[in-house]
Backbone atoms as SQL, in Angstrom:
CREATE TABLE atoms (id INTEGER PRIMARY KEY, chain TEXT, resi INTEGER, resn TEXT, atom TEXT, x REAL, y REAL, z REAL);
INSERT INTO atoms VALUES
  (1, 'A', 1, 'MET', 'N', 10.172, -16.938, 8.643),
  (2, 'A', 1, 'MET', 'CA', 10.063, -17.659, 7.398),
  (3, 'A', 1, 'MET', 'C', 11.492, -17.966, 6.930),
  (4, 'A', 2, 'PRO', 'N', 12.007, -19.097, 7.365),
  (5, 'A', 2, 'PRO', 'CA', 13.422, -19.409, 7.150),
  (6, 'A', 2, 'PRO', 'C', 13.853, -19.480, 5.687),
  (7, 'A', 3, 'HIS', 'N', 12.936, -19.748, 4.776),
  (8, 'A', 3, 'HIS', 'CA', 13.294, -19.845, 3.358),
  (9, 'A', 3, 'HIS', 'C', 12.758, -18.663, 2.559),
  (10, 'A', 4, 'GLY', 'N', 12.437, -17.587, 3.247),
  (11, 'A', 4, 'GLY', 'CA', 11.895, -16.410, 2.581),
  (12, 'A', 4, 'GLY', 'C', 10.380, -16.467, 2.504),
  (13, 'A', 5, 'LYS', 'N', 9.780, -15.344, 2.139),
  (14, 'A', 5, 'LYS', 'CA', 8.332, -15.258, 2.028),
  (15, 'A', 5, 'LYS', 'C', 7.927, -15.407, 0.570),
  (16, 'A', 6, 'PRO', 'N', 7.220, -16.467, 0.249),
  (17, 'A', 6, 'PRO', 'CA', 6.762, -16.612, -1.130),
  (18, 'A', 6, 'PRO', 'C', 5.756, -15.516, -1.498),
  (19, 'A', 7, 'ALA', 'N', 5.734, -15.139, -2.752),
  (20, 'A', 7, 'ALA', 'CA', 4.756, -14.165, -3.226),
  (21, 'A', 7, 'ALA', 'C', 3.352, -14.681, -2.947),
  (22, 'A', 8, 'GLY', 'N', 2.486, -13.794, -2.492),
  (23, 'A', 8, 'GLY', 'CA', 1.101, -14.157, -2.227),
  (24, 'A', 8, 'GLY', 'C', 0.849, -14.777, -0.869),
  (25, 'A', 9, 'VAL', 'N', 1.887, -14.967, -0.075),
  (26, 'A', 9, 'VAL', 'CA', 1.753, -15.538, 1.266),
  (27, 'A', 9, 'VAL', 'C', 1.966, -14.419, 2.281),
  (28, 'A', 10, 'ARG', 'N', 1.046, -14.291, 3.218),
  (29, 'A', 10, 'ARG', 'CA', 1.174, -13.258, 4.243),
  (30, 'A', 10, 'ARG', 'C', 2.392, -13.561, 5.115),
  (31, 'A', 11, 'CYS', 'N', 3.168, -12.534, 5.385),
  (32, 'A', 11, 'CYS', 'CA', 4.340, -12.702, 6.241),
  (33, 'A', 11, 'CYS', 'C', 3.889, -13.046, 7.660),
  (34, 'A', 12, 'VAL', 'N', 4.523, -14.035, 8.250),
  (35, 'A', 12, 'VAL', 'CA', 4.166, -14.451, 9.606),
  (36, 'A', 12, 'VAL', 'C', 4.562, -13.404, 10.637),
  (37, 'A', 13, 'GLN', 'N', 5.383, -12.432, 10.239),
  (38, 'A', 13, 'GLN', 'CA', 5.830, -11.395, 11.172),
  (39, 'A', 13, 'GLN', 'C', 4.961, -10.141, 11.126),
  (40, 'A', 14, 'LEU', 'N', 3.823, -10.183, 10.435),
  (41, 'A', 14, 'LEU', 'CA', 2.907, -9.045, 10.431),
  (42, 'A', 14, 'LEU', 'C', 1.921, -9.200, 11.576),
  (43, 'A', 15, 'GLY', 'N', 1.770, -8.137, 12.349),
  (44, 'A', 15, 'GLY', 'CA', 0.822, -8.148, 13.451),
  (45, 'A', 15, 'GLY', 'C', -0.591, -7.854, 12.966),
  (46, 'A', 16, 'ASP', 'N', -1.519, -7.728, 13.910),
  (47, 'A', 16, 'ASP', 'CA', -2.924, -7.486, 13.585),
  (48, 'A', 16, 'ASP', 'C', -3.148, -6.188, 12.818),
  (49, 'A', 17, 'GLN', 'N', -2.273, -5.205, 13.009),
  (50, 'A', 17, 'GLN', 'CA', -2.398, -3.919, 12.325),
  (51, 'A', 17, 'GLN', 'C', -1.528, -3.866, 11.063),
  (52, 'A', 18, 'ASP', 'N', -1.099, -5.015, 10.579),
  (53, 'A', 18, 'ASP', 'CA', -0.223, -5.124, 9.403),
  (54, 'A', 18, 'ASP', 'C', 1.099, -4.393, 9.596),
  (55, 'A', 19, 'ARG', 'N', 1.584, -4.380, 10.802),
  (56, 'A', 19, 'ARG', 'CA', 2.884, -3.772, 11.091),
  (57, 'A', 19, 'ARG', 'C', 3.884, -4.880, 11.386),
  (58, 'A', 20, 'CYS', 'N', 5.112, -4.684, 10.901),
  (59, 'A', 20, 'CYS', 'CA', 6.158, -5.683, 11.072),
  (60, 'A', 20, 'CYS', 'C', 6.532, -5.823, 12.547),
  (61, 'A', 21, 'LEU', 'N', 6.478, -7.043, 13.047),
  (62, 'A', 21, 'LEU', 'CA', 6.834, -7.302, 14.443),
  (63, 'A', 21, 'LEU', 'C', 8.345, -7.313, 14.648),
  (64, 'A', 22, 'LEU', 'N', 9.106, -7.341, 13.545),
  (65, 'A', 22, 'LEU', 'CA', 10.571, -7.354, 13.634),
  (66, 'A', 22, 'LEU', 'C', 11.186, -5.993, 13.315),
  (67, 'A', 23, 'PHE', 'N', 10.353, -4.983, 13.067),
  (68, 'A', 23, 'PHE', 'CA', 10.872, -3.666, 12.679),
  (69, 'A', 23, 'PHE', 'C', 11.847, -3.154, 13.736),
  (70, 'A', 24, 'GLY', 'N', 13.031, -2.756, 13.286),
  (71, 'A', 24, 'GLY', 'CA', 14.050, -2.238, 14.195),
  (72, 'A', 24, 'GLY', 'C', 14.849, -3.304, 14.921),
  (73, 'A', 25, 'GLN', 'N', 14.543, -4.567, 14.686),
  (74, 'A', 25, 'GLN', 'CA', 15.242, -5.664, 15.351),
  (75, 'A', 25, 'GLN', 'C', 16.364, -6.190, 14.451),
  (76, 'A', 26, 'PRO', 'N', 17.446, -6.682, 15.034),
  (77, 'A', 26, 'PRO', 'CA', 18.528, -7.223, 14.207),
  (78, 'A', 26, 'PRO', 'C', 18.126, -8.483, 13.440),
  (79, 'A', 27, 'THR', 'N', 17.048, -9.127, 13.846),
  (80, 'A', 27, 'THR', 'CA', 16.598, -10.347, 13.171),
  (81, 'A', 27, 'THR', 'C', 15.712, -10.059, 11.958),
  (82, 'A', 28, 'ARG', 'N', 15.423, -8.794, 11.701),
  (83, 'A', 28, 'ARG', 'CA', 14.605, -8.445, 10.533),
  (84, 'A', 28, 'ARG', 'C', 15.377, -8.822, 9.268),
  (85, 'A', 29, 'PRO', 'N', 14.731, -9.524, 8.330),
  (86, 'A', 29, 'PRO', 'CA', 15.427, -9.949, 7.116),
  (87, 'A', 29, 'PRO', 'C', 15.997, -8.761, 6.336),
  (88, 'A', 30, 'PRO', 'N', 17.186, -8.926, 5.762),
  (89, 'A', 30, 'PRO', 'CA', 17.806, -7.833, 5.006),
  (90, 'A', 30, 'PRO', 'C', 16.926, -7.290, 3.880),
  (91, 'A', 31, 'VAL', 'N', 16.188, -8.161, 3.200),
  (92, 'A', 31, 'VAL', 'CA', 15.340, -7.669, 2.110),
  (93, 'A', 31, 'VAL', 'C', 14.276, -6.716, 2.645),
  (94, 'A', 32, 'CYS', 'N', 13.755, -6.984, 3.820),
  (95, 'A', 32, 'CYS', 'CA', 12.760, -6.097, 4.426),
  (96, 'A', 32, 'CYS', 'C', 13.415, -4.798, 4.893),
  (97, 'A', 33, 'ALA', 'N', 14.573, -4.924, 5.511),
  (98, 'A', 33, 'ALA', 'CA', 15.278, -3.744, 6.007),
  (99, 'A', 33, 'ALA', 'C', 15.713, -2.835, 4.863),
  (100, 'A', 34, 'SER', 'N', 15.867, -3.386, 3.664),
  (101, 'A', 34, 'SER', 'CA', 16.311, -2.571, 2.528),
  (102, 'A', 34, 'SER', 'C', 15.192, -1.709, 1.948),
  (103, 'A', 35, 'LEU', 'N', 13.943, -2.025, 2.265),
  (104, 'A', 35, 'LEU', 'CA', 12.828, -1.229, 1.748),
  (105, 'A', 35, 'LEU', 'C', 12.810, 0.132, 2.430),
  (106, 'A', 36, 'ARG', 'N', 12.703, 1.179, 1.628),
  (107, 'A', 36, 'ARG', 'CA', 12.669, 2.543, 2.148),
  (108, 'A', 36, 'ARG', 'C', 11.433, 3.249, 1.606),
  (109, 'A', 37, 'PRO', 'N', 10.813, 4.109, 2.419),
  (110, 'A', 37, 'PRO', 'CA', 9.661, 4.862, 1.909),
  (111, 'A', 37, 'PRO', 'C', 10.060, 5.679, 0.679),
  (112, 'A', 38, 'HIS', 'N', 9.237, 5.619, -0.336),
  (113, 'A', 38, 'HIS', 'CA', 9.482, 6.358, -1.567),
  (114, 'A', 38, 'HIS', 'C', 8.118, 6.609, -2.221),
  (115, 'A', 39, 'PRO', 'N', 7.900, 7.812, -2.747),
  (116, 'A', 39, 'PRO', 'CA', 6.595, 8.096, -3.360),
  (117, 'A', 39, 'PRO', 'C', 6.185, 7.068, -4.419),
  (118, 'A', 40, 'GLY', 'N', 7.157, 6.534, -5.157),
  (119, 'A', 40, 'GLY', 'CA', 6.830, 5.535, -6.169),
  (120, 'A', 40, 'GLY', 'C', 6.334, 4.229, -5.578),
  (121, 'A', 41, 'LEU', 'N', 6.725, 3.937, -4.368),
  (122, 'A', 41, 'LEU', 'CA', 6.289, 2.717, -3.690),
  (123, 'A', 41, 'LEU', 'C', 5.063, 2.989, -2.829),
  (124, 'A', 42, 'CYS', 'N', 5.095, 4.090, -2.086),
  (125, 'A', 42, 'CYS', 'CA', 4.044, 4.371, -1.110),
  (126, 'A', 42, 'CYS', 'C', 2.824, 5.066, -1.699),
  (127, 'A', 43, 'GLY', 'N', 3.010, 5.801, -2.807),
  (128, 'A', 43, 'GLY', 'CA', 1.891, 6.540, -3.375),
  (129, 'A', 43, 'GLY', 'C', 1.447, 7.654, -2.444),
  (130, 'A', 44, 'ALA', 'N', 0.198, 8.035, -2.569),
  (131, 'A', 44, 'ALA', 'CA', -0.341, 9.146, -1.784),
  (132, 'A', 44, 'ALA', 'C', -1.215, 8.675, -0.629),
  (133, 'A', 45, 'SER', 'N', -1.381, 7.356, -0.497),
  (134, 'A', 45, 'SER', 'CA', -2.256, 6.846, 0.564),
  (135, 'A', 45, 'SER', 'C', -1.865, 5.411, 0.906),
  (136, 'A', 46, 'ARG', 'N', -2.419, 4.937, 2.005),
  (137, 'A', 46, 'ARG', 'CA', -2.190, 3.544, 2.406),
  (138, 'A', 46, 'ARG', 'C', -2.727, 2.597, 1.335),
  (139, 'A', 47, 'ALA', 'N', -3.888, 2.942, 0.776),
  (140, 'A', 47, 'ALA', 'CA', -4.492, 2.096, -0.257),
  (141, 'A', 47, 'ALA', 'C', -3.583, 1.989, -1.479),
  (142, 'A', 48, 'GLU', 'N', -2.964, 3.104, -1.890),
  (143, 'A', 48, 'GLU', 'CA', -2.047, 3.064, -3.028),
  (144, 'A', 48, 'GLU', 'C', -0.817, 2.226, -2.700),
  (145, 'A', 49, 'ALA', 'N', -0.310, 2.360, -1.493),
  (146, 'A', 49, 'ALA', 'CA', 0.866, 1.576, -1.089),
  (147, 'A', 49, 'ALA', 'C', 0.545, 0.086, -1.115),
  (148, 'A', 50, 'LEU', 'N', -0.597, -0.301, -0.572),
  (149, 'A', 50, 'LEU', 'CA', -0.971, -1.717, -0.557),
  (150, 'A', 50, 'LEU', 'C', -1.211, -2.242, -1.969),
  (151, 'A', 51, 'ALA', 'N', -1.782, -1.407, -2.840),
  (152, 'A', 51, 'ALA', 'CA', -1.995, -1.823, -4.225),
  (153, 'A', 51, 'ALA', 'C', -0.655, -2.047, -4.923),
  (154, 'A', 52, 'HIS', 'N', 0.316, -1.189, -4.662),
  (155, 'A', 52, 'HIS', 'CA', 1.630, -1.348, -5.282),
  (156, 'A', 52, 'HIS', 'C', 2.315, -2.614, -4.762),
  (157, 'A', 53, 'ILE', 'N', 2.218, -2.853, -3.468),
  (158, 'A', 53, 'ILE', 'CA', 2.814, -4.064, -2.896),
  (159, 'A', 53, 'ILE', 'C', 2.146, -5.308, -3.485),
  (160, 'A', 54, 'ALA', 'N', 0.827, -5.263, -3.654),
  (161, 'A', 54, 'ALA', 'CA', 0.117, -6.400, -4.259),
  (162, 'A', 54, 'ALA', 'C', 0.600, -6.622, -5.692),
  (163, 'A', 55, 'TRP', 'N', 0.832, -5.529, -6.439),
  (164, 'A', 55, 'TRP', 'CA', 1.356, -5.651, -7.799),
  (165, 'A', 55, 'TRP', 'C', 2.733, -6.312, -7.775),
  (166, 'A', 56, 'MET', 'N', 3.603, -5.882, -6.848),
  (167, 'A', 56, 'MET', 'CA', 4.945, -6.473, -6.754),
  (168, 'A', 56, 'MET', 'C', 4.860, -7.958, -6.425),
  (169, 'A', 57, 'GLU', 'N', 3.916, -8.331, -5.556),
  (170, 'A', 57, 'GLU', 'CA', 3.726, -9.749, -5.217),
  (171, 'A', 57, 'GLU', 'C', 3.361, -10.544, -6.472),
  (172, 'A', 58, 'ARG', 'N', 2.413, -10.021, -7.259),
  (173, 'A', 58, 'ARG', 'CA', 2.000, -10.729, -8.480),
  (174, 'A', 58, 'ARG', 'C', 3.144, -10.791, -9.491),
  (175, 'A', 59, 'ALA', 'N', 3.888, -9.694, -9.604),
  (176, 'A', 59, 'ALA', 'CA', 4.971, -9.623, -10.590),
  (177, 'A', 59, 'ALA', 'C', 6.119, -10.571, -10.260),
  (178, 'A', 60, 'THR', 'N', 6.285, -10.906, -9.001),
  (179, 'A', 60, 'THR', 'CA', 7.405, -11.759, -8.607),
  (180, 'A', 60, 'THR', 'C', 6.981, -13.181, -8.256),
  (181, 'A', 61, 'ALA', 'N', 5.699, -13.472, -8.400),
  (182, 'A', 61, 'ALA', 'CA', 5.214, -14.828, -8.101),
  (183, 'A', 61, 'ALA', 'C', 5.731, -15.803, -9.154),
  (184, 'A', 62, 'PRO', 'N', 6.072, -17.017, -8.737),
  (185, 'A', 62, 'PRO', 'CA', 6.496, -18.008, -9.733),
  (186, 'A', 62, 'PRO', 'C', 5.322, -18.358, -10.641),
  (187, 'A', 63, 'PRO', 'N', 5.606, -18.781, -11.861),
  (188, 'A', 63, 'PRO', 'CA', 4.512, -19.142, -12.768),
  (189, 'A', 63, 'PRO', 'C', 3.726, -20.331, -12.231),
  (190, 'A', 64, 'LEU', 'N', 2.456, -20.345, -12.549),
  (191, 'A', 64, 'LEU', 'CA', 1.618, -21.478, -12.151),
  (192, 'A', 64, 'LEU', 'C', 2.003, -22.692, -12.982),
  (193, 'A', 65, 'PRO', 'N', 1.914, -23.887, -12.395),
  (194, 'A', 65, 'PRO', 'CA', 2.218, -25.090, -13.182),
  (195, 'A', 65, 'PRO', 'C', 1.175, -25.256, -14.289),
  (196, 'A', 66, 'PRO', 'N', 1.551, -25.890, -15.389),
  (197, 'A', 66, 'PRO', 'CA', 0.585, -26.100, -16.479),
  (198, 'A', 66, 'PRO', 'C', -0.580, -26.962, -16.006),
  (199, 'A', 67, 'LYS', 'N', -1.743, -26.684, -16.566),
  (200, 'A', 67, 'LYS', 'CA', -2.929, -27.474, -16.218),
  (201, 'A', 67, 'LYS', 'C', -2.829, -28.852, -16.849),
  (202, 'A', 68, 'ASP', 'N', -3.329, -29.832, -16.115),
  (203, 'A', 68, 'ASP', 'CA', -3.351, -31.205, -16.621),
  (204, 'A', 68, 'ASP', 'C', -4.430, -31.286, -17.705),
  (205, 'A', 69, 'PRO', 'N', -4.084, -31.713, -18.910),
  (206, 'A', 69, 'PRO', 'CA', -5.069, -31.746, -20.001),
  (207, 'A', 69, 'PRO', 'C', -6.148, -32.811, -19.830),
  (208, 'A', 70, 'ALA', 'N', -6.095, -33.611, -18.803),
  (209, 'A', 70, 'ALA', 'CA', -7.054, -34.706, -18.614),
  (210, 'A', 70, 'ALA', 'C', -8.427, -34.244, -18.356);
């Protein structure tokens, strides 16, 4: 994703098991490489981790354009 991954868009580098195909590779984007496991991010389960990531996606998504009043 040459211009970054927009919020709400699945990363093209995720495999079928939702694992990064670039993990450990020098081509992995710096923003991804900067993420580190932390209880505040990962929670106590995979479900909690995915819920937190979904929250971050929503929190960083650009605002929706105004609706056309027509």
